[in-house]
N, C-alpha and C positions, 0 to 999 in steps of 0.2 A: 630219290633217282639215282640207284645204285646200278641197277642195268638199263635203266630207262623211263618211259610217263609217254601218255598222250594227253592229250585235249581236246575238247569240243568246245567248239567259241561261237556263236553270232555274233557278226558284227553286222551294221549299218553306216557307209560312208558319208557322209551328209553333204549335199549339193554345193555347188558355189551358192554365193546371196545375190540375188540382182544387180548388175555393174560390177562386179568381183570375176574381170576376165582373167586371162592368160595372158595379155597384154598389160592391165597393171601389176598383176602379181611381180612380173621380171622388171619393172620400172620398181617397183617399194622392195626389193627382193629381200628375203626371208632372214628373220635373222640368224646368227649359228646356233646349233647346240650345240655346249661341251657338256654332255653325261661327265659325270664322276667315273670315268674309266682310264682314267695314265694313261701310259703309255703305251704304245705298240711296242709290237716287240724291237721293229727298227729306230722304235725311240720315235718316232713322231707321234704326236700328238690328236688324237681321234677326234671327227671336227667333222660333223653335218649337220645338217638343212632338212628342214622339214621332215624330221622325224616324231614321229607318235610311237608312246611305249604304248604295246595290247598286253604283253602277258610274260613276266620273270617265274621261272620253278626251278624249286634246288635250295640249298642251304646259304646260312650264313656265310659262311666260305666261298661259297662254288653256287656259281646261279647261271641256268641259263638264261638269254632275255629273247623278246622277240619285238622289233619295232618294225613300225608299218611307215612308207615316205607316203600320205595319203591322193597325194597331185597327180604320181606317178603309179603308183598302188604295187611298187615294190617293196619286198619284204628282209631285215637285216635280222642276220639270226646270228648270234656273241654266246659266247661260254669266258662268264668272269670269273676272277676271283677276288676274296674280297680279303686277305691275311690275318689284317687283325685292326684293330680300332687306329693306331698309329701310323699304318701306312695307307693311302689313296687306292680302291678298287681298279684290279687290271684286267686287261682284253686278254685270256685265252688265244682262241679263236674270233674268228670274224667270217661269216657269207652272203652272200647275199641270194633271190630268185630274179628270175624275170618280172618283165614293165607289165604295165594292167593284169593283173592280180586278180582285184578287187578294182570294183567301178561305183561312182556316187550314184548313191540316189537309191539301191536294192542291199536286200541282208544280205549279207552272204553268210554261209558256212563254214569254217575252218575246222580244220582236221588235220592236230600236228602228233606226231609221231617222232620223240627222240629216243636212241640207244646209243651203246656206248659199249664196248669191249677193249679190255688192255691189251696195247703188242707189247711187252716186256717187260719191265720192270716200271720206266716209267710216262712210257709214252699209252695217252687213250685214240683211239679211233671211236670218231662220232658220228653218227650221221642220222640227219635232222627229214623227216619228208614231210610236204604241206599237200592240204588236198582242199580243194575252193571247192564249196557245192555237188561234193563227190565225184571229184576229178582228182588224179594226182597233176600237180601242178609242178612241183618240184621236190627235189632229193639234193640236200648240202650234206660233204662232208664238213666236219668240225673238228680237229685233227689237234692236241695240244699235248704238250708237256706234263706231270704232274709238279706242282712247287711241294717244295721240304715239306716234311706232314709235320714240322715242327713249328713251321710259323703260321698254321691253319688255326682258328680260333676254334672255342672249345664246347660252338652251339653247331657246328657242322653237324653233327646227326641232327638236328633238327629240318625239318620241309617246310620249307615258305608258301607261297604263292602270291605274286603279284601283279593285281589287275588296274587296269586303267593308266592314263596319264594326268598328271597335275604341275599348275603352270600357276608363278604367281599374281599375274592377273587374266581377268578374263580375254581385253585385246589378245593378248598372245596368242592363243588357240588359233585363230583365223589368221592372224600372219604366221604360225606355224605352216601349216598347209591345209588346217580344215579340222573337219571336228571328227568324232565319233562315236555312233550309238551302242552300248555292248548288249546282250542279250543271255539268253543261258550261256554257260559255263560247267562243264561235265571235265573232272580229273576221273585218272586213269593213274593206277600203279601198274606196267606195265606197258612194252610197244606194239601191240597188238588191237590196229583201229580199224578196225569195219565202216566204213560210210557209205 
C-alpha cells in the first residue's frame, strides 16, 4: 500500500424484516460499538452505533478501514495504526461520506481508490474516492502524521485484506443496523480504477 490501492466490491444490503420499522429501531436503540481503535487525537474515545465492517487493507502496522452504517447508507473511512502488540490500535484519520449511498434490497458495485503522497518528512496526504454503481459519489481526505518508525511492528511489509463483519452473537447483527451479502471482491495494486 506504499502509494495506494484500488478495490472493487459487490454488496447487497439486506432489507428490514417484516415488522421491523424505523420506530422500533429508535425505541430499541442499537448497542454502542467500540472498535478497538484507541483514542482520537483530542483524547476522546471513538464510539459509533450501527457500523458494519466492509473492508480493511494494509499492513499489521497501518491499515485503511472501510465501515458502513447500513441503516443510513453512510460510509466511514479510517486510517489506523497498530504500533505493537503491547498498545491498543490508534486512529490517525477519519472521514465520512454523505447519506444514502447504498439502499436495501439491491446489489451495489463499490469502487474504492486510495492514494497517498508524503508532504514533508512526517505528514501524509491521503485521498479516497468511492464510486457506487459506476458513479463517483464521494472523495475524502485522510491526512495524518506518521508515527515514529521505531514503534512499528516488524510485520509492516506484509499486506493484508480483511473482509466482512464478525459479531459475538447472531442476534447482534440485526441490532447493529442490518446485514449485507458480499459478492466478488477484486483488489488492485495501484490507484487507477475505471468502473
